[in-house]
Each structure stands twice: as C-alpha cells, then as structure tokens.
C-alpha positions as CSV (number, residue, x, y, z in Angstrom):
1,M,22.1,23.7,31.8
2,N,24.7,21.7,29.5
3,D,22.8,18.8,30.9
4,V,19.2,20.1,29.7
5,I,20.7,20.9,26.3
6,L,22.3,17.3,25.8
7,A,18.8,16.2,27.0
8,R,17.4,18.2,24.5
9,A,19.5,16.9,21.8
10,L,19.3,13.9,22.4
11,H,15.6,13.7,22.9
12,V,14.9,15.8,19.1
13,L,17.5,13.2,17.5
14,A,15.9,10.6,18.7
15,V,12.1,11.9,17.6
16,V,13.4,12.2,14.4
17,I,15.0,9.2,14.1
18,W,11.8,7.4,15.2
19,I,9.2,9.4,13.5
20,G,11.2,9.9,10.3
21,G,11.2,6.0,10.1
22,V,7.2,5.8,11.3
23,A,7.1,8.6,7.6
24,M,8.9,6.5,5.7
25,A,7.7,3.0,7.0
26,T,4.0,4.8,6.5
27,S,4.2,6.6,3.2
28,V,6.7,4.6,1.4
29,V,7.4,0.9,2.6
30,L,3.9,0.1,3.2
31,P,2.1,0.5,0.2
32,A,4.9,-1.0,-1.9
33,V,4.8,-3.9,0.0
34,R,0.5,-3.6,-0.1
35,R,1.0,-3.4,-3.8
36,G,3.4,-6.0,-4.1
37,D,6.2,-4.1,-5.4
38,L,8.6,-6.0,-3.1
39,G,8.0,-9.3,-4.4
40,P,4.8,-11.5,-4.6
41,D,5.1,-12.6,-0.8
42,R,4.4,-9.4,1.1
43,L,4.3,-10.8,4.4
44,K,7.8,-11.8,4.2
45,A,8.8,-8.4,2.8
46,F,7.0,-6.6,5.9
47,G,8.7,-8.6,8.1
48,A,12.2,-8.5,6.7
49,I,11.8,-4.6,6.5
50,E,9.9,-4.5,10.3
51,H,12.8,-6.7,12.0
52,R,15.5,-4.1,11.0
53,F,13.5,-1.0,12.0
54,I,11.7,-2.8,15.4
55,W,14.9,-2.2,17.7
56,I,15.8,1.1,15.7
57,A,12.4,2.6,17.0
58,R,12.4,0.7,20.5
59,T,15.8,2.5,21.0
60,A,14.6,6.1,19.9
61,V,11.4,5.4,21.8
62,L,13.5,5.1,24.9
63,I,16.0,7.6,24.7
64,V,12.5,9.8,24.1
65,G,10.6,8.8,27.3
66,L,13.9,8.9,29.4
67,S,15.2,12.6,27.7
68,G,11.7,13.8,28.1
69,L,11.0,12.4,31.8
70,Y,14.5,14.2,32.3
71,M,14.1,17.6,31.4
72,V,10.5,17.6,32.7
73,A,12.2,16.6,36.5
74,R,15.5,18.6,35.8
75,L,13.7,21.9,35.1
76,D,10.7,21.3,37.5
77,V,7.8,21.6,34.8
78,W,5.4,19.1,36.2
79,D,2.7,21.9,36.8
80,R,2.4,22.2,33.1
81,F,0.8,19.1,32.9
82,T,-2.4,21.1,34.9
83,S,-2.9,23.6,32.1
84,A,-4.8,23.6,29.0
85,E,-1.6,26.1,27.9
86,F,0.7,23.3,27.7
87,W,-2.1,20.7,25.5
88,W,1.6,20.0,23.7
89,M,3.2,18.5,26.8
90,H,0.2,16.4,26.8
91,A,0.5,15.1,23.1
92,M,3.7,14.3,23.5
93,V,3.4,12.0,26.6
94,G,0.2,10.3,24.8
95,V,2.3,9.8,21.8
96,W,4.8,8.2,23.4
97,L,2.8,6.4,25.9
98,L,0.7,4.6,22.3
99,F,4.1,3.8,20.3
100,A,5.7,2.6,24.0
101,F,2.4,-0.2,23.9
102,V,2.3,-1.1,20.7
103,L,6.6,-1.5,20.4
104,F,6.7,-3.1,23.7
105,I,3.7,-4.8,24.4
106,A,1.0,-5.4,21.6
107,E,3.7,-6.1,18.7
108,P,5.2,-8.7,20.7
109,F,2.7,-10.2,22.3
110,I,-0.4,-9.7,20.6
111,L,0.1,-7.9,17.1
112,H,3.0,-10.1,15.9
113,R,1.2,-13.6,15.8
114,R,-2.6,-12.4,14.9
115,F,-1.5,-9.9,12.0
116,H,0.9,-12.6,10.5
117,H,-1.9,-14.8,10.5
118,W,-4.5,-12.4,9.1
119,A,-2.1,-11.3,6.6
120,S,-1.3,-15.2,5.6
121,A,-5.2,-15.8,4.9
122,R,-6.1,-12.3,3.9
123,P,-3.7,-10.5,3.1
124,D,-6.0,-7.5,1.2
125,L,-7.7,-6.9,4.2
126,A,-4.4,-6.6,6.5
127,F,-1.9,-4.4,4.6
128,P,-4.9,-1.7,4.0
129,W,-5.5,-2.2,7.7
130,L,-2.0,-1.9,8.3
131,E,-1.0,0.6,6.4
132,R,-4.4,3.5,7.6
133,A,-3.3,2.6,11.2
134,H,0.2,3.5,10.2
135,W,-1.4,6.4,9.1
136,L,-3.0,7.0,12.0
137,L,0.1,6.8,14.3
138,L,2.0,9.3,11.8
139,V,-0.8,12.0,11.7
140,L,-0.7,11.9,15.9
141,A,2.9,12.1,16.3
142,L,3.1,14.8,13.5
143,V,0.7,16.8,15.6
144,A,2.2,16.3,19.0
145,I,5.8,17.5,17.1
146,F,4.6,20.4,15.9
147,G,2.7,21.3,19.4
148,G,6.0,20.7,21.0
149,V,8.0,23.1,18.8
150,T,5.7,25.7,18.5
151,G,4.4,25.6,22.3
152,S,8.1,25.0,23.8
153,H,8.7,28.3,22.0
154,G,6.0,30.3,23.1
155,W,2.9,29.4,20.8
156,T,-0.1,28.1,22.1
157,G,-2.0,27.4,19.1
158,F,-4.7,29.2,21.0
C-alpha cells in the first residue's frame, strides 16, 4: 500500500500547485491585469504571467490525472462511478477533464490566438470575460476538492 500512499501524496501536492495557481491568478493577478496595475499593456502583462505558469499547470494536471487513474485502478474502485453517493469522484474527473481540455487543446489551438486578437482590439471586454471564466473554473475546482476531501472521509453531503 505504500504505492497508494505515494500516489495520493503526489495527487494532493499536484492539486495544491495547480488549483493554488488558479486561485492566485483568479483572485490576484487577473484583477490587477484588468485594472492595468501591472502596466498599460495588459496583454503583455497577462502573457508574461501566463507563459510562466502554463507549463507548471500542465505538469500538475498530468500528475493529478495519472495519480488519480493509478489509485482508481490499484484500489479497484471503478464501481464508485456507478453510484451518486460518490458524486465527488465524478466532480473530480469532470474538473480534471475540463482543465485538461483547456490547457492542452483549447488554449494552445483556439484561445491563444483568438484571445490575443480580442484583447488587443477590445481589452475592456476581453479581460473581464477572462476573469469571469477563471472564477467559474475556480469555483468548480473548489467544489470538487471539497467533495473529494469530505467524500474520501465518508461524508457524502446528502
């Protein structure tokens, strides 16, 4: 069982890094960028920060996914996905899938180019939209984390 302990520790550590970064970006960085506190070129300020964090987030998301899959397989708890009692398992996988899609597909292939074009042309619309999208993602992630911690200790929330 030492392998499961290690997988869980890596899982939690990666979640802390990933969602902690999302929380920092959402509650501190994006409001400062939107207001122009980091300089008049909001797109440049955002790009500099995003460029530094995106690979940290991608790496953490990969570790979360691999360690989560390993624990489900190793503990043979696939049946939890057939029960509403384990809603938090669905929530964790759903949030992971959403972020994986955004970080690995949407951002590099769709959002990067379109957002940069939109933010250059209409920054007063683009940055508030980006901030609201991040708040939505953060709230979904926090619900999944809350459910995962309480659910793994036996509380179903029902």
